[in-house]
PAZAPA-4460 file (N, C-alpha, C; in steps of 0.05 Angstrom, whole numbers, plus 32768, in hexadecimal, padded with zeros to 4 digits):
% residues 194
    n_x    n_y    n_z   ca_x   ca_y   ca_z    c_x    c_y    c_z   seq   type   mol
   7FEF   7ED8   7F68   7FE0   7EE0   7F7F   7FD0   7EF9   7F78     1      M     A
   7FB6   7EF7   7F7B   7FA4   7F0D   7F74   7F9D   7F1D   7F8D     2      T     A
   7FAC   7F32   7F91   7FA7   7F43   7FA8   7F95   7F5A   7FA0     3      L     A
   7F83   7F61   7FB2   7F73   7F79   7FB0   7F7E   7F8C   7FC5     4      T     A
   7F86   7FA4   7FBD   7F92   7FB7   7FD0   7F7E   7FCC   7FD8     5      T     A
   7F7D   7FD2   7FF2   7F6B   7FE5   7FFD   7F7A   7FFB   800C     6      F     A
   7F73   8014   8006   7F7A   802A   8018   7F61   802D   802A     7      A     A
   7F65   802A   8044   7F4F   802E   8057   7F54   8048   8066     8      L     A
   7F45   805C   805F   7F4A   8077   8069   7F32   8080   807B     9      V     A
   7F39   8088   8093   7F25   8094   80A5   7F20   80B1   809B    10      R     A
   7F07   80B9   809D   7EFF   80D4   8096   7F10   80E9   80A4    11      H     A
   7F10   8102   809B   7F1D   8118   80A8   7F0F   8120   80C1    12      G     A
   7F1B   8132   80D0   7F10   813B   80EA   7EF5   8149   80E8    13      Q     A
   7EE5   8145   80FD   7ECC   8154   8100   7ECE   8163   811A    14      T     A
   7EBB   8175   811F   7EBA   8183   8139   7EB7   8170   8150    15      D     A
   7EA8   815B   814D   7EA5   8147   8162   7EBF   8139   8168    16      W     A
   7ECF   8133   8152   7EE9   8127   8157   7EFA   8139   8168    17      N     A
   7EFA   8153   8160   7F0A   8167   816F   7F02   816A   818C    18      A     A
   7EE8   8167   8191   7EDD   8169   81AC   7EDD   814E   81BB    19      Q     A
   7EE8   8139   81AE   7EE9   811F   81B9   7ECE   8114   81C2    20      R     A
   7EBA   8119   81B0   7E9F   810E   81B4   7E9D   80F4   81A4    21      R     A
   7E8E   80E1   81AF   7E89   80C8   81A2   7E77   80CD   818A    22      L     A
   7E80   80C7   8172   7E71   80CF   815A   7E5F   80BA   8150    23      Q     A
   7E6A   80A2   814C   7E5A   808C   8143   7E4C   8091   8128    24      G     A
   7E33   8088   8126   7E25   808B   810D   7E17   80A6   810A    25      S     A
   7E1A   80B8   811D   7E0F   80D3   811A   7E1E   80E1   8104    26      T     A
   7E0F   80EE   80F2   7E1B   80F9   80D9   7E25   8115   80DE    27      D     A
   7E3E   8117   80E8   7E4B   8130   80EE   7E5D   8137   80D7    28      I     A
   7E5C   8150   80CD   7E6D   8158   80B5   7E8A   815C   80BD    29      P     A
   7E9B   815C   80A8   7EB7   8164   80AB   7EB9   8181   80B4    30      L     A
   7ECE   8187   80C2   7ED4   81A3   80C8   7EEB   81AB   80B5    31      N     A
   7EF5   81C4   80B7   7F09   81CD   80A4   7F23   81BE   80A7    32      D     A
   7F2A   81B6   80C0   7F42   81A5   80C5   7F3F   818B   80B6    33      V     A
   7F27   817F   80B8   7F22   8165   80AA   7F24   8168   808C    34      G     A
   7F1A   817E   8081   7F1D   8182   8064   7F3A   8184   805C    35      R     A
   7F4A   8192   806C   7F67   8193   8067   7F74   8178   8069    36      G     A
   7F6C   8168   807D   7F77   814D   807F   7F71   813C   8067    37      Q     A
   7F59   813F   805C   7F51   8130   8044   7F62   8138   802D    38      A     A
   7F66   8152   8029   7F77   815C   8013   7F93   8153   8017    39      R     A
   7F9D   8154   802F   7FB9   814B   8035   7FBD   812D   8030    40      D     A
   7FA8   811D   8033   7FAA   8100   802F   7FB0   80F9   8012    41      A     A
   7FA9   810B   8000   7FAD   8106   7FE4   7FCB   8100   7FDD    42      V     A
   7FDD   810E   7FEA   7FFA   810A   7FE4   8002   80ED   7FE8    43      A     A
   7FFC   80E1   7FFF   8003   80C5   8004   7FF4   80B1   7FF2    44      G     A
   7FDB   80B8   7FED   7FCA   80A6   7FDC   7FD2   80A7   7FBF    45      L     A
   7FDE   80BD   7FB6   7FE5   80C0   7F9A   7FFD   80AF   7F92    46      S     A
   800A   80A2   7FA6   8020   8090   7FA0   8015   8076   7F93    47      A     A
   7FFB   8072   7F94   7FEF   805A   7F89   7FDA   8062   7F74    48      Y     A
   7FD4   804F   7F62   7FBE   8054   7F4F   7FA5   8046   7F5A    49      E     A
   7F8F   8054   7F5B   7F76   8049   7F67   7F62   8043   7F51    50      W     A
   7F55   802C   7F53   7F41   8024   7F3F   7F25   802E   7F47    51      D     A
   7F21   8031   7F61   7F06   803A   7F6B   7F09   8048   7F85    52      A     A
   7EF7   805A   7F8A   7EF5   8068   7FA4   7ED8   8064   7FAE    53      V     A
   7ED6   8059   7FC6   7EBB   8055   7FD3   7EBC   8061   7FEF    54      V     A
   7EA5   8066   7FFA   7EA5   8071   8015   7E8C   8069   8024    55      S     A
   7E8C   806D   803E   7E75   806C   804F   7E62   8083   8045    56      S     A
   7E48   807F   8048   7E35   8095   8040   7E34   80AC   8054    57      P     A
   7E3F   80A9   806C   7E3E   80BF   8080   7E4E   80D6   8075    58      L     A
   7E44   80EF   8079   7E4F   8107   806D   7E6D   810B   8070    59      G     A
   7E78   8105   8088   7E94   810A   808D   7EA6   80F8   807C    60      R     A
   7E9D   80DF   8078   7EAD   80CD   8067   7EA8   80D3   804A    61      A     A
   7E8F   80D9   8043   7E89   80DF   8026   7E98   80F8   801D    62      A     A
   7E99   810D   802E   7EA7   8126   8026   7EC5   8121   8025    63      E     A
   7ED0   8111   8038   7EEC   810A   8037   7EF3   80FB   801D    64      T     A
   7EE2   80E8   8016   7EE6   80D9   7FFD   7EE5   80EB   7FE5    65      A     A
   7ED1   80FD   7FE4   7ECE   810F   7FCD   7EE7   8121   7FCA    66      D     A
   7EF2   812B   7FE1   7F0A   813C   7FE0   7F22   812D   7FD7    67      L     A
   7F25   8115   7FE1   7F3C   8104   7FD9   7F3A   80FC   7FBC    68      I     A
   7F22   80F3   7FB4   7F1F   80EB   7F98   7F24   8102   7F85    69      A     A
   7F1A   811A   7F8B   7F1F   8131   7F7A   7F3D   8137   7F78    70      A     A
   7F4C   8135   7F8F   7F68   8139   7F8F   7F78   8125   7F7F    71      G     A
   7F6C   810D   7F7C   7F79   80F8   7F6C   7F6F   80F7   7F4F    72      L     A
   7F5C   8109   7F48   7F51   810A   7F2D   7F3E   80F3   7F29    73      G     A
   7F31   80E9   7F3E   7F1E   80D3   7F3D   7F02   80DD   7F46    74      L     A
   7EEF   80CB   7F45   7ED5   80D0   7F51   7ECE   80B9   7F63    75      S     A
   7EBC   80BD   7F76   7EB3   80A9   7F88   7E9F   8097   7F7A    76      V     A
   7EA4   807C   7F7A   7E93   8069   7F6D   7E78   8066   7F7A    77      S     A
   7E78   8064   7F95   7E5F   8062   7FA4   7E64   8063   7FC2    78      R     A
   7E4D   8066   7FD0   7E4D   8065   7FED   7E43   804A   7FF6    79      R     A
   7E51   803E   8009   7E4B   8022   8011   7E41   8023   802E    80      V     A
   7E27   801D   8032   7E1B   801E   804D   7E29   800D   8062    81      P     A
   7E35   7FF7   805A   7E43   7FE5   806D   7E5B   7FF2   8079    82      G     A
   7E64   8009   806E   7E7C   8016   8077   7E77   802C   808C    83      L     A
   7E5D   8030   8094   7E58   8045   80A8   7E64   803E   80C3    84      I     A
   7E68   8052   80D3   7E75   804E   80ED   7E63   803E   8100    85      E     A
   7E70   8032   8114   7E62   8024   8129   7E4D   8036   8136    86      R     A
   7E35   802C   813A   7E21   803C   8148   7E24   8039   8166    87      G     A
   7E25   8050   8174   7E2A   8050   8191   7E10   8056   81A1    88      Y     A
   7DF9   8057   8193   7DE0   805C   81A1   7DE0   8076   81B1    89      G     A
   7DD6   8075   81CA   7DD3   808D   81DA   7DEE   809A   81E1    90      K     A
   7E04   808C   81DD   7E1E   8097   81E4   7E28   80AB   81CF    91      A     A
   7E1C   80AB   81B8   7E25   80BD   81A3   7E22   80DA   81AB    92      E     A
   7E37   80EA   81A7   7E38   8106   81AD   7E43   810C   81C9    93      G     A
   7E47   80F7   81D9   7E51   80FB   81F4   7E70   80FA   81F5    94      L     A
   7E7B   8108   8209   7E97   8108   820F   7E9B   80F7   8228    95      Q     A
   7EB5   80EF   822D   7EBB   80E1   8245   7EB0   80EF   825D    96      D     A
   7EA4   80E1   826F   7E99   80ED   8288   7E82   80DC   8292    97      G     A
   7E75   80E5   82A7   7E60   80D6   82B5   7E49   80CD   82A3    98      P     A
   7E41   80DF   8291   7E2A   80D8   8280   7E31   80C1   826D    99      E     A
   7E49   80C1   8262   7E52   80AB   8251   7E57   8092   8262   100      L     A
   7E63   8095   8279   7E68   807E   828B   7E4F   806F   8292   101      D     A
   7E39   807E   8295   7E1F   8072   829D   7E14   805F   8287   102      A     A
   7E1D   8063   826F   7E14   8052   8258   7E26   803B   8253   103      L     A
   7E3D   8039   8260   7E51   8024   825B   7E46   8008   8265   104      R     A
   7E4A   7FF5   8254   7E44   7FD9   825A   7E5C   7FC9   8250   105      I     A
   7E5F   7FB0   8258   7E75   7FA0   824E   7E75   7FA0   822F   106      P     A
   7E8C   7FA7   8224   7E8F   7FA7   8206   7E85   7FC0   81F8   107      G     A
   7E7D   7FD5   8207   7E74   7FED   81F9   7E61   7FFE   8209   108      G     A
   7E4B   8006   81FC   7E38   8018   8208   7E1C   800D   8203   109      F     A
   7E0A   8014   8215   7DEE   800C   8214   7DE2   8015   81F8   110      E     A
   7DD6   8002   81EA   7DCA   8008   81D1   7DDD   800A   81B9   111      G     A
   7DF7   8006   81BE   7E0A   8009   81A8   7E0C   7FEF   8198   112      A     A
   7E15   7FF1   817F   7E1C   7FDA   816F   7E34   7FCD   817B   113      E     A
   7E35   7FB3   817D   7E4C   7FA6   8189   7E65   7FA8   8177   114      T     A
   7E7C   7FA4   8184   7E95   7FA4   8174   7E94   7F8D   8160   115      E     A
   7E8A   7F76   8168   7E89   7F5F   8156   7E78   7F64   813E   116      E     A
   7E60   7F71   8143   7E4E   7F77   812C   7E5A   7F8C   811A   117      A     A
   7E68   7FA0   8125   7E74   7FB4   8115   7E8B   7FA8   8104   118      T     A
   7E9B   7F98   8110   7EB1   7F8B   8102   7EA7   7F7A   80EB   119      A     A
   7E92   7F6A   80F1   7E87   7F58   80DD   7E7B   7F68   80C6   120      A     A
   7E6C   7F7D   80CC   7E60   7F8E   80B7   7E75   7F9B   80A6   121      R     A
   7E89   7FA7   80B3   7E9F   7FB4   80A4   7EAF   7FA1   8093   122      G     A
   7EB5   7F8A   809E   7EC5   7F76   808F   7EB5   7F6B   8078   123      L     A
   7E9B   7F67   807C   7E8A   7F5D   8066   7E89   7F71   804F   124      A     A
   7E88   7F8B   8055   7E88   7F9F   8040   7EA3   7F9F   8031   125      A     A
   7EB9   7F9D   8040   7ED3   7F9C   8033   7ED7   7F83   8023   126      L     A
   7ECE   7F6C   802D   7ED0   7F53   801E   7EC0   7F54   8004   127      E     A
   7EA8   7F61   8005   7E98   7F64   7FED   7EA7   7F75   7FD9   128      S     A
   7EB3   7F8B   7FE2   7EC3   7F9C   7FD0   7EDB   7F8D   7FC5   129      L     A
   7EE8   7F7B   7FD6   7EFF   7F6B   7FCC   7EF6   7F58   7FB6   130      A     A
   7EDE   7F4E   7FB8   7ED4   7F3C   7FA3   7ECD   7F4C   7F8A   131      Q     A
   7EC1   7F63   7F8D   7EB9   7F73   7F77   7ED1   7F7E   7F68   132      E     A
   7EE6   7F87   7F77   7EFD   7F93   7F6B   7F16   7F81   7F6C   133      Y     A
   7F12   7F68   7F6A   7F28   7F54   7F6D   7F40   7F5C   7F5C   134      R     A
   7F57   7F5D   7F69   7F70   7F62   7F5B   7F74   7F80   7F55   135      G     A
   7F63   7F91   7F5F   7F65   7FAE   7F5A   7F6C   7FBD   7F73   136      R     A
   7F6B   7FD8   7F71   7F71   7FE9   7F88   7F59   7FFA   7F8F   137      R     A
   7F50   7FF9   7FA8   7F38   8007   7FB0   7F3E   8019   7FC8   138      V     A
   7F36   8032   7FC5   7F3A   8046   7FDA   7F1F   8048   7FE9   139      L     A
   7F1F   8041   8003   7F07   8041   8013   7F09   8056   8029   140      V     A
   7EF5   8068   802A   7EF5   807C   8040   7EDE   8075   8052   141      V     A
   7EE5   8070   806B   7ED1   8067   807F   7ED7   8074   809A   142      S     A
   7ED5   8064   80AF   7ED6   806F   80CA   7EEA   805F   80DB   143      H     A
   7EF5   806D   80EF   7F0A   8061   80FF   7F04   8047   810D   144      G     A
   7EEE   8046   811C   7EE7   802E   812A   7EE1   8017   8117   145      T     A
   7ED2   801D   8102   7ECB   8008   80EF   7EE4   7FFD   80E2   146      L     A
   7EF7   800E   80D9   7F10   8004   80CD   7F1F   7FF3   80E1   147      I     A
   7F23   7FFE   80F9   7F33   7FF0   810E   7F27   7FD4   8114   148      R     A
   7F0D   7FD4   811A   7F00   7FBA   8121   7F00   7FA6   810A   149      L     A
   7EFB   7FAF   80F2   7EFC   7F9D   80DB   7F18   7F92   80D6   150      A     A
   7F2C   7FA3   80D9   7F48   7F99   80D5   7F51   7F88   80ED   151      M     A
   7F47   7F8E   8105   7F4D   7F7D   811C   7F43   7F60   8116   152      D     A
   7F2A   7F5F   810D   7F1E   7F44   8107   7F2C   7F37   80EF   153      Q     A
   7F33   7F46   80DB   7F3F   7F3B   80C3   7F5B   7F31   80C7   154      A     A
   7F6A   7F3F   80D8   7F86   7F38   80DC   7F8C   7F2A   80F6   155      T     A
   7F79   7F29   8109   7F7D   7F1C   8123   7F8F   7F2D   8135   156      G     A
   7F91   7F47   812F   7FA1   7F59   813F   7F8F   7F6C   814F   157      R     A
   7F9B   7F79   8163   7F8C   7F8E   8171   7F9A   7FA8   816A   158      S     A
   7F8D   7FB8   815A   7F99   7FD0   814F   7F91   7FE9   8160   159      L     A
   7FA2   7FFD   8160   7F9C   8016   816E   7F88   8027   815E   160      P     A
   7F81   803E   8167   7F6E   8050   8159   7F79   8058   813D   161      S     A
   7F66   805C   812B   7F6D   8064   8110   7F6C   8083   8110   162      V     A
   7F81   808F   8105   7F83   80AC   8104   7F73   80B7   80EC   163      E     A
   7F6A   80CF   80EF   7F5B   80DD   80DA   7F6C   80DF   80C1   164      N     A
   7F61   80D6   80AA   7F6C   80D8   808F   7F87   80CA   808C   165      A     A
   7F8F   80B8   809E   7FA8   80AA   809B   7FA5   8092   8088   166      A     A
   7FBB   808B   807A   7FBA   8075   8067   7FBE   805A   8076   167      L     A
   7FAB   8049   8072   7FAC   802D   807C   7FAA   801C   8063   168      N     A
   7FC0   800E   805D   7FC1   7FFE   8045   7FBE   7FE0   804B   169      L     A
   7FAA   7FD4   803F   7FA4   7FB8   8044   7FA2   7FA9   8029   170      A     A
   7FA8   7F90   802A   7FA6   7F7F   8012   7F95   7F67   8019   171      H     A
   7F84   7F60   8006   7F73   7F48   8009   7F79   7F34   7FF3   172      H     A
   7F7D   7F1B   7FFC   7F81   7F04   7FEA   7F6A   7EF1   7FEE   173      H     A
   7F5D   7EE8   7FD9   7F46   7ED7   7FDC   7F4A   7EBE   7FED   174      P     A
   7F62   7EB3   7FED   7F68   7E9B   7FFD   7F75   7EA1   8018   175      V     A
   7F89   7EB3   8017   7F99   7EB8   802F   7F8D   7ECE   8041   176      N     A
   7F79   7EDC   8038   7F6C   7EF0   8049   7F7A   7F0B   8048   177      G     A
   7F7A   7F19   805F   7F82   7F34   8061   7F9E   7F38   806C   178      W     A
   7FAC   7F4C   8062   7FC6   7F54   806C   7FC6   7F72   806E   179      E     A
   7FCE   7F7D   8085   7FCE   7F9A   8089   7FEB   7FA2   8087   180      L     A
   7FF1   7FB3   8072   800D   7FBB   806D   8014   7FD5   807C   181      E     A
   8002   7FE9   807A   8006   8003   8087   7FEF   8009   8099   182      L     A
   7FF5   8014   80B1   7FE0   801C   80C3   7FE7   8038   80CE   183      F     A
   7FD4   804A   80CB   7FD9   8066   80D1   7FF2   8071   80C3   184      N     A
   7FF6   8068   80AA   800C   8071   809A   8027   8065   809F   185      G     A
   8028   8052   80B2   8041   8045   80B9   8040   8027   80B4   186      E     A
   8058   801B   80AF   8057   7FFD   80AE   804A   7FF2   80C7   187      P     A
   803B   7FDD   80C3   802A   7FD3   80D9   8039   7FCE   80F3   188      L     A
   8050   7FC1   80F2   805E   7FBA   810B   8066   7FD3   811B   189      L     A
   806A   7FEA   810D   8072   8002   811B   805A   800F   8128   190      A     A
   8042   8008   811E   8029   8016   8128   801C   8007   813F   191      A     A
   8022   7FED   8143   8015   7FDD   8157   8027   7FD8   816E   192      V     A
   801D   7FDC   8186   802D   7FD8   819E   8035   7FBB   81A0   193      D     A
   804E   7FB6   81A7   8059   7F9B   81A8   804E   7F8D   81C2   194      A     A
***
């Protein structure tokens, strides 16, 4: 069985995360807490040997990947545009409240990328990496909604939010598809509501 193993890591915290603002594809940098989360993630990730590190090109994911790679004695292979976060259109930068509510439509927000399109884009990027790195271990730093939606589609599950810098361990088999072993650092069944 030729498994390709992925660590799917959400970037560290940003000021917008801390303020509970919808971030989306707006390029917001890590804050000091986020940098610490990235450095702390190295301990769990060092239990595995990684063949490649890739990330979204957005600054918060790129910096998280750079910090993790440095902590593991590796370098980032490249930035993958398909791994950027879901675009939320006019809703980006807003917090819960009347202004955000005014933009809500079924399935999301006015002008936002759909969940289906985000999942398909993210999963296509991961499948491409699985083909390129078949049988190897790939550390991917991306974004919470993209990771969650792609894994929802890949596994047929409905997953909760992805935590900043948490380890999500997934395996891809060319015939049998995807299996999610760890989610938010815990065995999958412990992380998903029954």
